[in-house]
mmJSON file of the N, C-alpha and C atoms, coordinates in Angstrom:
{"data_MODEL":{"atom_site":{
"group_PDB":["ATOM","ATOM","ATOM","ATOM","ATOM","ATOM","ATOM","ATOM","ATOM","ATOM","ATOM","ATOM","ATOM","ATOM","ATOM","ATOM","ATOM","ATOM","ATOM","ATOM","ATOM","ATOM","ATOM","ATOM","ATOM","ATOM","ATOM","ATOM","ATOM","ATOM","ATOM","ATOM","ATOM","ATOM","ATOM","ATOM","ATOM","ATOM","ATOM","ATOM","ATOM","ATOM","ATOM","ATOM","ATOM","ATOM","ATOM","ATOM","ATOM","ATOM","ATOM","ATOM","ATOM","ATOM","ATOM","ATOM","ATOM","ATOM","ATOM","ATOM","ATOM","ATOM","ATOM","ATOM","ATOM","ATOM","ATOM","ATOM","ATOM","ATOM","ATOM","ATOM","ATOM","ATOM","ATOM","ATOM","ATOM","ATOM","ATOM","ATOM","ATOM","ATOM","ATOM","ATOM","ATOM","ATOM","ATOM","ATOM","ATOM","ATOM","ATOM","ATOM","ATOM","ATOM","ATOM","ATOM","ATOM","ATOM","ATOM","ATOM","ATOM","ATOM","ATOM","ATOM","ATOM","ATOM","ATOM","ATOM","ATOM","ATOM","ATOM","ATOM","ATOM","ATOM","ATOM","ATOM","ATOM","ATOM","ATOM","ATOM","ATOM","ATOM","ATOM","ATOM","ATOM","ATOM","ATOM","ATOM","ATOM","ATOM","ATOM","ATOM","ATOM","ATOM","ATOM","ATOM","ATOM","ATOM","ATOM","ATOM","ATOM","ATOM","ATOM","ATOM","ATOM","ATOM","ATOM","ATOM","ATOM","ATOM","ATOM","ATOM","ATOM","ATOM","ATOM","ATOM","ATOM","ATOM","ATOM","ATOM","ATOM","ATOM","ATOM","ATOM","ATOM","ATOM","ATOM","ATOM","ATOM","ATOM","ATOM","ATOM","ATOM","ATOM","ATOM","ATOM","ATOM","ATOM","ATOM","ATOM","ATOM","ATOM","ATOM","ATOM","ATOM","ATOM","ATOM","ATOM","ATOM","ATOM","ATOM","ATOM","ATOM","ATOM","ATOM","ATOM","ATOM","ATOM","ATOM","ATOM","ATOM","ATOM","ATOM","ATOM","ATOM","ATOM","ATOM","ATOM","ATOM","ATOM","ATOM","ATOM","ATOM","ATOM","ATOM","ATOM"],
"id":[1,2,3,4,5,6,7,8,9,10,11,12,13,14,15,16,17,18,19,20,21,22,23,24,25,26,27,28,29,30,31,32,33,34,35,36,37,38,39,40,41,42,43,44,45,46,47,48,49,50,51,52,53,54,55,56,57,58,59,60,61,62,63,64,65,66,67,68,69,70,71,72,73,74,75,76,77,78,79,80,81,82,83,84,85,86,87,88,89,90,91,92,93,94,95,96,97,98,99,100,101,102,103,104,105,106,107,108,109,110,111,112,113,114,115,116,117,118,119,120,121,122,123,124,125,126,127,128,129,130,131,132,133,134,135,136,137,138,139,140,141,142,143,144,145,146,147,148,149,150,151,152,153,154,155,156,157,158,159,160,161,162,163,164,165,166,167,168,169,170,171,172,173,174,175,176,177,178,179,180,181,182,183,184,185,186,187,188,189,190,191,192,193,194,195,196,197,198,199,200,201,202,203,204,205,206,207,208,209,210,211,212,213,214,215,216],
"type_symbol":["N","C","C","N","C","C","N","C","C","N","C","C","N","C","C","N","C","C","N","C","C","N","C","C","N","C","C","N","C","C","N","C","C","N","C","C","N","C","C","N","C","C","N","C","C","N","C","C","N","C","C","N","C","C","N","C","C","N","C","C","N","C","C","N","C","C","N","C","C","N","C","C","N","C","C","N","C","C","N","C","C","N","C","C","N","C","C","N","C","C","N","C","C","N","C","C","N","C","C","N","C","C","N","C","C","N","C","C","N","C","C","N","C","C","N","C","C","N","C","C","N","C","C","N","C","C","N","C","C","N","C","C","N","C","C","N","C","C","N","C","C","N","C","C","N","C","C","N","C","C","N","C","C","N","C","C","N","C","C","N","C","C","N","C","C","N","C","C","N","C","C","N","C","C","N","C","C","N","C","C","N","C","C","N","C","C","N","C","C","N","C","C","N","C","C","N","C","C","N","C","C","N","C","C","N","C","C","N","C","C","N","C","C","N","C","C"],
"label_atom_id":["N","CA","C","N","CA","C","N","CA","C","N","CA","C","N","CA","C","N","CA","C","N","CA","C","N","CA","C","N","CA","C","N","CA","C","N","CA","C","N","CA","C","N","CA","C","N","CA","C","N","CA","C","N","CA","C","N","CA","C","N","CA","C","N","CA","C","N","CA","C","N","CA","C","N","CA","C","N","CA","C","N","CA","C","N","CA","C","N","CA","C","N","CA","C","N","CA","C","N","CA","C","N","CA","C","N","CA","C","N","CA","C","N","CA","C","N","CA","C","N","CA","C","N","CA","C","N","CA","C","N","CA","C","N","CA","C","N","CA","C","N","CA","C","N","CA","C","N","CA","C","N","CA","C","N","CA","C","N","CA","C","N","CA","C","N","CA","C","N","CA","C","N","CA","C","N","CA","C","N","CA","C","N","CA","C","N","CA","C","N","CA","C","N","CA","C","N","CA","C","N","CA","C","N","CA","C","N","CA","C","N","CA","C","N","CA","C","N","CA","C","N","CA","C","N","CA","C","N","CA","C","N","CA","C","N","CA","C","N","CA","C","N","CA","C","N","CA","C","N","CA","C"],
"label_alt_id":[null,null,null,null,null,null,null,null,null,null,null,null,null,null,null,null,null,null,null,null,null,null,null,null,null,null,null,null,null,null,null,null,null,null,null,null,null,null,null,null,null,null,null,null,null,null,null,null,null,null,null,null,null,null,null,null,null,null,null,null,null,null,null,null,null,null,null,null,null,null,null,null,null,null,null,null,null,null,null,null,null,null,null,null,null,null,null,null,null,null,null,null,null,null,null,null,null,null,null,null,null,null,null,null,null,null,null,null,null,null,null,null,null,null,null,null,null,null,null,null,null,null,null,null,null,null,null,null,null,null,null,null,null,null,null,null,null,null,null,null,null,null,null,null,null,null,null,null,null,null,null,null,null,null,null,null,null,null,null,null,null,null,null,null,null,null,null,null,null,null,null,null,null,null,null,null,null,null,null,null,null,null,null,null,null,null,null,null,null,null,null,null,null,null,null,null,null,null,null,null,null,null,null,null,null,null,null,null,null,null,null,null,null,null,null,null],
"label_comp_id":["MET","MET","MET","GLU","GLU","GLU","PHE","PHE","PHE","LYS","LYS","LYS","ASP","ASP","ASP","ARG","ARG","ARG","ASP","ASP","ASP","LEU","LEU","LEU","ILE","ILE","ILE","GLY","GLY","GLY","ILE","ILE","ILE","VAL","VAL","VAL","ILE","ILE","ILE","ALA","ALA","ALA","VAL","VAL","VAL","ALA","ALA","ALA","PHE","PHE","PHE","PHE","PHE","PHE","LEU","LEU","LEU","VAL","VAL","VAL","GLY","GLY","GLY","ARG","ARG","ARG","PHE","PHE","PHE","PHE","PHE","PHE","LEU","LEU","LEU","PRO","PRO","PRO","THR","THR","THR","ARG","ARG","ARG","LEU","LEU","LEU","PHE","PHE","PHE","PRO","PRO","PRO","LEU","LEU","LEU","ALA","ALA","ALA","ALA","ALA","ALA","GLY","GLY","GLY","LEU","LEU","LEU","GLY","GLY","GLY","ILE","ILE","ILE","VAL","VAL","VAL","PHE","PHE","PHE","GLY","GLY","GLY","ALA","ALA","ALA","LEU","LEU","LEU","LEU","LEU","LEU","ILE","ILE","ILE","VAL","VAL","VAL","ILE","ILE","ILE","ARG","ARG","ARG","PHE","PHE","PHE","ILE","ILE","ILE","ARG","ARG","ARG","GLU","GLU","GLU","ASN","ASN","ASN","GLN","GLN","GLN","ILE","ILE","ILE","SER","SER","SER","GLN","GLN","GLN","GLU","GLU","GLU","LYS","LYS","LYS","GLU","GLU","GLU","GLU","GLU","GLU","MET","MET","MET","PHE","PHE","PHE","LEU","LEU","LEU","GLU","GLU","GLU","PHE","PHE","PHE","SER","SER","SER","ARG","ARG","ARG","ASN","ASN","ASN","LEU","LEU","LEU","VAL","VAL","VAL","GLU","GLU","GLU"],
"label_asym_id":["A","A","A","A","A","A","A","A","A","A","A","A","A","A","A","A","A","A","A","A","A","A","A","A","A","A","A","A","A","A","A","A","A","A","A","A","A","A","A","A","A","A","A","A","A","A","A","A","A","A","A","A","A","A","A","A","A","A","A","A","A","A","A","A","A","A","A","A","A","A","A","A","A","A","A","A","A","A","A","A","A","A","A","A","A","A","A","A","A","A","A","A","A","A","A","A","A","A","A","A","A","A","A","A","A","A","A","A","A","A","A","A","A","A","A","A","A","A","A","A","A","A","A","A","A","A","A","A","A","A","A","A","A","A","A","A","A","A","A","A","A","A","A","A","A","A","A","A","A","A","A","A","A","A","A","A","A","A","A","A","A","A","A","A","A","A","A","A","A","A","A","A","A","A","A","A","A","A","A","A","A","A","A","A","A","A","A","A","A","A","A","A","A","A","A","A","A","A","A","A","A","A","A","A","A","A","A","A","A","A","A","A","A","A","A","A"],
"label_entity_id":["1","1","1","1","1","1","1","1","1","1","1","1","1","1","1","1","1","1","1","1","1","1","1","1","1","1","1","1","1","1","1","1","1","1","1","1","1","1","1","1","1","1","1","1","1","1","1","1","1","1","1","1","1","1","1","1","1","1","1","1","1","1","1","1","1","1","1","1","1","1","1","1","1","1","1","1","1","1","1","1","1","1","1","1","1","1","1","1","1","1","1","1","1","1","1","1","1","1","1","1","1","1","1","1","1","1","1","1","1","1","1","1","1","1","1","1","1","1","1","1","1","1","1","1","1","1","1","1","1","1","1","1","1","1","1","1","1","1","1","1","1","1","1","1","1","1","1","1","1","1","1","1","1","1","1","1","1","1","1","1","1","1","1","1","1","1","1","1","1","1","1","1","1","1","1","1","1","1","1","1","1","1","1","1","1","1","1","1","1","1","1","1","1","1","1","1","1","1","1","1","1","1","1","1","1","1","1","1","1","1","1","1","1","1","1","1"],
"label_seq_id":[1,1,1,2,2,2,3,3,3,4,4,4,5,5,5,6,6,6,7,7,7,8,8,8,9,9,9,10,10,10,11,11,11,12,12,12,13,13,13,14,14,14,15,15,15,16,16,16,17,17,17,18,18,18,19,19,19,20,20,20,21,21,21,22,22,22,23,23,23,24,24,24,25,25,25,26,26,26,27,27,27,28,28,28,29,29,29,30,30,30,31,31,31,32,32,32,33,33,33,34,34,34,35,35,35,36,36,36,37,37,37,38,38,38,39,39,39,40,40,40,41,41,41,42,42,42,43,43,43,44,44,44,45,45,45,46,46,46,47,47,47,48,48,48,49,49,49,50,50,50,51,51,51,52,52,52,53,53,53,54,54,54,55,55,55,56,56,56,57,57,57,58,58,58,59,59,59,60,60,60,61,61,61,62,62,62,63,63,63,64,64,64,65,65,65,66,66,66,67,67,67,68,68,68,69,69,69,70,70,70,71,71,71,72,72,72],
"pdbx_PDB_ins_code":[null,null,null,null,null,null,null,null,null,null,null,null,null,null,null,null,null,null,null,null,null,null,null,null,null,null,null,null,null,null,null,null,null,null,null,null,null,null,null,null,null,null,null,null,null,null,null,null,null,null,null,null,null,null,null,null,null,null,null,null,null,null,null,null,null,null,null,null,null,null,null,null,null,null,null,null,null,null,null,null,null,null,null,null,null,null,null,null,null,null,null,null,null,null,null,null,null,null,null,null,null,null,null,null,null,null,null,null,null,null,null,null,null,null,null,null,null,null,null,null,null,null,null,null,null,null,null,null,null,null,null,null,null,null,null,null,null,null,null,null,null,null,null,null,null,null,null,null,null,null,null,null,null,null,null,null,null,null,null,null,null,null,null,null,null,null,null,null,null,null,null,null,null,null,null,null,null,null,null,null,null,null,null,null,null,null,null,null,null,null,null,null,null,null,null,null,null,null,null,null,null,null,null,null,null,null,null,null,null,null,null,null,null,null,null,null],
"Cartn_x":[0.845,0.0,0.897,0.743,1.534,0.631,1.212,0.44,0.155,-1.027,-1.436,-1.771,-2.207,-2.516,-3.636,-4.642,-5.75,-5.263,-4.313,-3.769,-3.048,-2.327,-1.627,-2.621,-3.731,-4.77,-5.331,-5.549,-6.04,-5.064,-3.789,-2.773,-2.717,-2.84,-2.836,-4.048,-5.213,-6.414,-6.208,-5.618,-5.371,-4.435,-3.375,-2.426,-3.085,-3.933,-4.621,-5.552,-6.324,-7.186,-6.353,-5.246,-4.379,-3.847,-3.364,-2.792,-3.846,-5.009,-6.092,-6.497,-6.606,-6.956,-5.891,-4.659,-3.553,-3.426,-3.567,-3.263,-4.483,-5.63,-6.764,-7.945,-7.996,-9.111,-8.669,-9.634,-9.278,-8.668,-7.939,-7.212,-8.147,-9.338,-10.25,-10.815,-10.752,-11.243,-10.144,-8.904,-7.805,-7.947,-8.293,-8.444,-9.517,-10.587,-11.636,-11.1,-10.395,-9.842,-8.799,-7.961,-6.946,-7.605,-8.636,-9.355,-10.031,-10.669,-11.294,-10.251,-9.116,-8.047,-7.578,-7.405,-6.97,-8.027,-9.291,-10.374,-10.462,-10.479,-10.584,-9.351,-8.198,-6.973,-6.939,-7.37,-7.344,-8.508,-9.612,-10.807,-10.563,-9.878,-9.621,-8.754,-7.773,-6.896,-7.664,-8.501,-9.281,-10.28,-10.949,-11.923,-11.231,-10.065,-9.344,-8.896,-8.44,-8.001,-9.16,-10.323,-11.499,-11.898,-11.895,-12.278,-11.314,-10.006,-9.028,-9.207,-9.523,-9.752,-10.988,-12.046,-13.249,-12.958,-12.213,-11.867,-11.017,-10.064,-9.214,-10.034,-10.973,-11.815,-12.682,-13.228,-14.028,-13.18,-11.946,-11.058,-10.771,-10.55,-10.297,-11.509,-12.7,-13.913,-14.103,-13.852,-13.998,-12.977,-11.751,-10.736,-11.121,-11.627,-12.055,-13.178,-14.127,-15.222,-14.69,-13.755,-13.159,-12.432,-11.647,-10.899,-11.833,-12.922,-13.902,-14.553,-14.822,-15.426,-14.453,-13.169,-12.189,-12.134,-12.296,-12.221,-13.411,-14.571,-15.786,-15.785],
"Cartn_y":[-1.165,0.0,1.237,2.057,3.273,4.483,5.549,6.745,7.498,8.081,8.859,10.271,11.103,12.499,12.62,11.762,11.811,11.534,10.637,10.337,11.556,12.249,13.452,14.527,14.631,15.59,15.246,13.971,13.549,13.878,13.686,14.0,15.506,16.299,17.756,18.204,17.611,17.942,17.595,16.445,16.035,17.014,17.403,18.349,19.711,20.13,21.413,21.402,20.324,20.219,20.277,19.565,19.525,20.919,21.628,22.953,23.972,23.914,24.825,24.57,23.311,22.979,23.412,23.33,23.664,25.16,25.948,27.374,28.291,27.872,28.792,28.425,27.206,26.793,26.743,26.834,26.695,25.322,25.243,24.02,22.828,23.067,21.946,21.373,22.107,21.612,20.991,21.07,20.513,19.013,18.195,16.756,16.467,17.25,17.078,17.392,18.495,18.872,17.866,17.399,16.41,15.099,14.689,13.461,13.56,14.692,14.887,14.876,15.464,15.456,14.053,13.252,11.869,11.08,11.26,10.522,10.913,12.212,12.646,12.263,12.33,11.954,10.48,9.649,8.202,7.743,8.475,8.047,7.953,8.923,8.889,7.691,7.379,6.243,4.935,4.814,3.589,3.384,4.438,4.325,3.871,4.44,4.026,2.575,2.169,0.791,-0.186,0.124,-0.739,-0.807,0.327,0.368,-0.459,-0.352,-1.137,-2.632,-3.01,-4.424,-4.954,-4.156,-4.582,-4.777,-3.871,-3.994,-5.234,-5.486,-6.669,-7.949,-7.971,-9.152,-9.392,-8.325,-8.476,-9.025,-8.563,-9.067,-10.55,-10.971,-12.385,-13.239,-12.775,-13.524,-13.622,-12.519,-12.539,-13.475,-13.516,-14.41,-15.867,-16.191,-17.565,-17.982,-17.086,-17.391,-17.585,-16.762,-16.881,-18.212,-18.585,-19.843,-21.053,-20.995,-22.095,-22.217,-21.078,-21.114,-21.671,-21.453,-22.011,-23.531,-24.049,-25.495,-26.192,-25.561,-26.202,-26.317],
"Cartn_z":[0.0,0.0,0.0,-0.992,-1.077,-0.852,-0.366,-0.088,-1.377,-1.442,-2.604,-2.156,-3.097,-2.794,-1.769,-1.87,-0.915,0.504,0.633,1.952,2.517,1.668,2.096,2.527,1.807,2.179,3.555,3.81,5.12,6.225,5.966,6.974,7.223,6.161,6.315,7.124,6.863,7.635,9.105,9.367,10.754,11.453,10.783,11.382,11.587,10.634,10.768,11.98,12.161,13.34,14.615,14.603,15.774,16.107,15.093,15.331,15.738,15.108,15.494,16.938,17.296,18.669,19.655,19.255,20.162,20.387,19.318,19.432,19.504,18.984,18.906,19.793,20.275,21.123,22.58,23.49,24.908,25.187,26.266,26.614,26.778,27.293,27.528,26.231,25.125,23.839,22.978,23.433,22.644,22.397,23.401,23.115,22.063,22.067,21.061,19.664,19.53,18.223,17.761,18.679,18.313,17.895,18.607,18.259,16.907,16.636,15.323,14.213,14.462,13.464,13.153,14.184,13.975,13.219,13.59,12.92,11.454,11.157,9.765,8.958,9.574,8.876,8.524,9.454,9.227,8.362,8.39,7.667,6.163,5.593,4.154,3.772,4.603,4.323,4.446,5.464,5.679,4.55,4.125,3.028,1.747,1.444,0.232,0.331,1.502,1.709,1.508,2.037,1.871,0.405,-0.275,-1.686,-2.545,-2.268,-3.024,-2.779,-1.557,-1.252,-1.965,-2.04,-2.75,-4.234,-4.828,-6.245,-6.476,-5.598,-5.72,-5.594,-4.677,-4.494,-5.732,-6.318,-7.531,-8.677,-8.798,-9.851,-9.659,-8.414,-8.145,-8.498,-8.15,-8.477,-9.984,-10.688,-12.14,-12.774,-12.24,-12.775,-12.55,-11.356,-11.09,-12.029,-12.251,-13.168,-14.587,-14.995,-16.321,-16.48,-15.47,-15.572,-15.565,-14.839,-14.863,-16.232,-16.852,-18.18,-19.217,-19.035,-19.96,-19.864,-18.668,-18.454,-19.096,-19.078,-19.618,-21.094],
"occupancy":[1.0,1.0,1.0,1.0,1.0,1.0,1.0,1.0,1.0,1.0,1.0,1.0,1.0,1.0,1.0,1.0,1.0,1.0,1.0,1.0,1.0,1.0,1.0,1.0,1.0,1.0,1.0,1.0,1.0,1.0,1.0,1.0,1.0,1.0,1.0,1.0,1.0,1.0,1.0,1.0,1.0,1.0,1.0,1.0,1.0,1.0,1.0,1.0,1.0,1.0,1.0,1.0,1.0,1.0,1.0,1.0,1.0,1.0,1.0,1.0,1.0,1.0,1.0,1.0,1.0,1.0,1.0,1.0,1.0,1.0,1.0,1.0,1.0,1.0,1.0,1.0,1.0,1.0,1.0,1.0,1.0,1.0,1.0,1.0,1.0,1.0,1.0,1.0,1.0,1.0,1.0,1.0,1.0,1.0,1.0,1.0,1.0,1.0,1.0,1.0,1.0,1.0,1.0,1.0,1.0,1.0,1.0,1.0,1.0,1.0,1.0,1.0,1.0,1.0,1.0,1.0,1.0,1.0,1.0,1.0,1.0,1.0,1.0,1.0,1.0,1.0,1.0,1.0,1.0,1.0,1.0,1.0,1.0,1.0,1.0,1.0,1.0,1.0,1.0,1.0,1.0,1.0,1.0,1.0,1.0,1.0,1.0,1.0,1.0,1.0,1.0,1.0,1.0,1.0,1.0,1.0,1.0,1.0,1.0,1.0,1.0,1.0,1.0,1.0,1.0,1.0,1.0,1.0,1.0,1.0,1.0,1.0,1.0,1.0,1.0,1.0,1.0,1.0,1.0,1.0,1.0,1.0,1.0,1.0,1.0,1.0,1.0,1.0,1.0,1.0,1.0,1.0,1.0,1.0,1.0,1.0,1.0,1.0,1.0,1.0,1.0,1.0,1.0,1.0,1.0,1.0,1.0,1.0,1.0,1.0,1.0,1.0,1.0,1.0,1.0,1.0],
"B_iso_or_equiv":[0.0,0.0,0.0,0.0,0.0,0.0,0.0,0.0,0.0,0.0,0.0,0.0,0.0,0.0,0.0,0.0,0.0,0.0,0.0,0.0,0.0,0.0,0.0,0.0,0.0,0.0,0.0,0.0,0.0,0.0,0.0,0.0,0.0,0.0,0.0,0.0,0.0,0.0,0.0,0.0,0.0,0.0,0.0,0.0,0.0,0.0,0.0,0.0,0.0,0.0,0.0,0.0,0.0,0.0,0.0,0.0,0.0,0.0,0.0,0.0,0.0,0.0,0.0,0.0,0.0,0.0,0.0,0.0,0.0,0.0,0.0,0.0,0.0,0.0,0.0,0.0,0.0,0.0,0.0,0.0,0.0,0.0,0.0,0.0,0.0,0.0,0.0,0.0,0.0,0.0,0.0,0.0,0.0,0.0,0.0,0.0,0.0,0.0,0.0,0.0,0.0,0.0,0.0,0.0,0.0,0.0,0.0,0.0,0.0,0.0,0.0,0.0,0.0,0.0,0.0,0.0,0.0,0.0,0.0,0.0,0.0,0.0,0.0,0.0,0.0,0.0,0.0,0.0,0.0,0.0,0.0,0.0,0.0,0.0,0.0,0.0,0.0,0.0,0.0,0.0,0.0,0.0,0.0,0.0,0.0,0.0,0.0,0.0,0.0,0.0,0.0,0.0,0.0,0.0,0.0,0.0,0.0,0.0,0.0,0.0,0.0,0.0,0.0,0.0,0.0,0.0,0.0,0.0,0.0,0.0,0.0,0.0,0.0,0.0,0.0,0.0,0.0,0.0,0.0,0.0,0.0,0.0,0.0,0.0,0.0,0.0,0.0,0.0,0.0,0.0,0.0,0.0,0.0,0.0,0.0,0.0,0.0,0.0,0.0,0.0,0.0,0.0,0.0,0.0,0.0,0.0,0.0,0.0,0.0,0.0,0.0,0.0,0.0,0.0,0.0,0.0],
"pdbx_formal_charge":[null,null,null,null,null,null,null,null,null,null,null,null,null,null,null,null,null,null,null,null,null,null,null,null,null,null,null,null,null,null,null,null,null,null,null,null,null,null,null,null,null,null,null,null,null,null,null,null,null,null,null,null,null,null,null,null,null,null,null,null,null,null,null,null,null,null,null,null,null,null,null,null,null,null,null,null,null,null,null,null,null,null,null,null,null,null,null,null,null,null,null,null,null,null,null,null,null,null,null,null,null,null,null,null,null,null,null,null,null,null,null,null,null,null,null,null,null,null,null,null,null,null,null,null,null,null,null,null,null,null,null,null,null,null,null,null,null,null,null,null,null,null,null,null,null,null,null,null,null,null,null,null,null,null,null,null,null,null,null,null,null,null,null,null,null,null,null,null,null,null,null,null,null,null,null,null,null,null,null,null,null,null,null,null,null,null,null,null,null,null,null,null,null,null,null,null,null,null,null,null,null,null,null,null,null,null,null,null,null,null,null,null,null,null,null,null],
"auth_seq_id":[1,1,1,2,2,2,3,3,3,4,4,4,5,5,5,6,6,6,7,7,7,8,8,8,9,9,9,10,10,10,11,11,11,12,12,12,13,13,13,14,14,14,15,15,15,16,16,16,17,17,17,18,18,18,19,19,19,20,20,20,21,21,21,22,22,22,23,23,23,24,24,24,25,25,25,26,26,26,27,27,27,28,28,28,29,29,29,30,30,30,31,31,31,32,32,32,33,33,33,34,34,34,35,35,35,36,36,36,37,37,37,38,38,38,39,39,39,40,40,40,41,41,41,42,42,42,43,43,43,44,44,44,45,45,45,46,46,46,47,47,47,48,48,48,49,49,49,50,50,50,51,51,51,52,52,52,53,53,53,54,54,54,55,55,55,56,56,56,57,57,57,58,58,58,59,59,59,60,60,60,61,61,61,62,62,62,63,63,63,64,64,64,65,65,65,66,66,66,67,67,67,68,68,68,69,69,69,70,70,70,71,71,71,72,72,72],
"auth_comp_id":["MET","MET","MET","GLU","GLU","GLU","PHE","PHE","PHE","LYS","LYS","LYS","ASP","ASP","ASP","ARG","ARG","ARG","ASP","ASP","ASP","LEU","LEU","LEU","ILE","ILE","ILE","GLY","GLY","GLY","ILE","ILE","ILE","VAL","VAL","VAL","ILE","ILE","ILE","ALA","ALA","ALA","VAL","VAL","VAL","ALA","ALA","ALA","PHE","PHE","PHE","PHE","PHE","PHE","LEU","LEU","LEU","VAL","VAL","VAL","GLY","GLY","GLY","ARG","ARG","ARG","PHE","PHE","PHE","PHE","PHE","PHE","LEU","LEU","LEU","PRO","PRO","PRO","THR","THR","THR","ARG","ARG","ARG","LEU","LEU","LEU","PHE","PHE","PHE","PRO","PRO","PRO","LEU","LEU","LEU","ALA","ALA","ALA","ALA","ALA","ALA","GLY","GLY","GLY","LEU","LEU","LEU","GLY","GLY","GLY","ILE","ILE","ILE","VAL","VAL","VAL","PHE","PHE","PHE","GLY","GLY","GLY","ALA","ALA","ALA","LEU","LEU","LEU","LEU","LEU","LEU","ILE","ILE","ILE","VAL","VAL","VAL","ILE","ILE","ILE","ARG","ARG","ARG","PHE","PHE","PHE","ILE","ILE","ILE","ARG","ARG","ARG","GLU","GLU","GLU","ASN","ASN","ASN","GLN","GLN","GLN","ILE","ILE","ILE","SER","SER","SER","GLN","GLN","GLN","GLU","GLU","GLU","LYS","LYS","LYS","GLU","GLU","GLU","GLU","GLU","GLU","MET","MET","MET","PHE","PHE","PHE","LEU","LEU","LEU","GLU","GLU","GLU","PHE","PHE","PHE","SER","SER","SER","ARG","ARG","ARG","ASN","ASN","ASN","LEU","LEU","LEU","VAL","VAL","VAL","GLU","GLU","GLU"],
"auth_asym_id":["A","A","A","A","A","A","A","A","A","A","A","A","A","A","A","A","A","A","A","A","A","A","A","A","A","A","A","A","A","A","A","A","A","A","A","A","A","A","A","A","A","A","A","A","A","A","A","A","A","A","A","A","A","A","A","A","A","A","A","A","A","A","A","A","A","A","A","A","A","A","A","A","A","A","A","A","A","A","A","A","A","A","A","A","A","A","A","A","A","A","A","A","A","A","A","A","A","A","A","A","A","A","A","A","A","A","A","A","A","A","A","A","A","A","A","A","A","A","A","A","A","A","A","A","A","A","A","A","A","A","A","A","A","A","A","A","A","A","A","A","A","A","A","A","A","A","A","A","A","A","A","A","A","A","A","A","A","A","A","A","A","A","A","A","A","A","A","A","A","A","A","A","A","A","A","A","A","A","A","A","A","A","A","A","A","A","A","A","A","A","A","A","A","A","A","A","A","A","A","A","A","A","A","A","A","A","A","A","A","A","A","A","A","A","A","A"],
"auth_atom_id":["N","CA","C","N","CA","C","N","CA","C","N","CA","C","N","CA","C","N","CA","C","N","CA","C","N","CA","C","N","CA","C","N","CA","C","N","CA","C","N","CA","C","N","CA","C","N","CA","C","N","CA","C","N","CA","C","N","CA","C","N","CA","C","N","CA","C","N","CA","C","N","CA","C","N","CA","C","N","CA","C","N","CA","C","N","CA","C","N","CA","C","N","CA","C","N","CA","C","N","CA","C","N","CA","C","N","CA","C","N","CA","C","N","CA","C","N","CA","C","N","CA","C","N","CA","C","N","CA","C","N","CA","C","N","CA","C","N","CA","C","N","CA","C","N","CA","C","N","CA","C","N","CA","C","N","CA","C","N","CA","C","N","CA","C","N","CA","C","N","CA","C","N","CA","C","N","CA","C","N","CA","C","N","CA","C","N","CA","C","N","CA","C","N","CA","C","N","CA","C","N","CA","C","N","CA","C","N","CA","C","N","CA","C","N","CA","C","N","CA","C","N","CA","C","N","CA","C","N","CA","C","N","CA","C","N","CA","C","N","CA","C","N","CA","C","N","CA","C","N","CA","C"],
"pdbx_PDB_model_num":[1,1,1,1,1,1,1,1,1,1,1,1,1,1,1,1,1,1,1,1,1,1,1,1,1,1,1,1,1,1,1,1,1,1,1,1,1,1,1,1,1,1,1,1,1,1,1,1,1,1,1,1,1,1,1,1,1,1,1,1,1,1,1,1,1,1,1,1,1,1,1,1,1,1,1,1,1,1,1,1,1,1,1,1,1,1,1,1,1,1,1,1,1,1,1,1,1,1,1,1,1,1,1,1,1,1,1,1,1,1,1,1,1,1,1,1,1,1,1,1,1,1,1,1,1,1,1,1,1,1,1,1,1,1,1,1,1,1,1,1,1,1,1,1,1,1,1,1,1,1,1,1,1,1,1,1,1,1,1,1,1,1,1,1,1,1,1,1,1,1,1,1,1,1,1,1,1,1,1,1,1,1,1,1,1,1,1,1,1,1,1,1,1,1,1,1,1,1,1,1,1,1,1,1,1,1,1,1,1,1,1,1,1,1,1,1]
}}}
């Protein structure tokens, strides 16, 4: 799994949430901002990973069906 532009965008969003929470929000809201940053940053990577796995699984199923049809 290699990083793509969308992953970089997610990391930038996470860092932005973290920095905004650290410097512009009250101290008691910092954990909330940091948590949201981590969730949004990881969410884009997780969604892409799930989507790639679904595509790979569909390709494997199509290949198995193709090879069975060749045997018949």
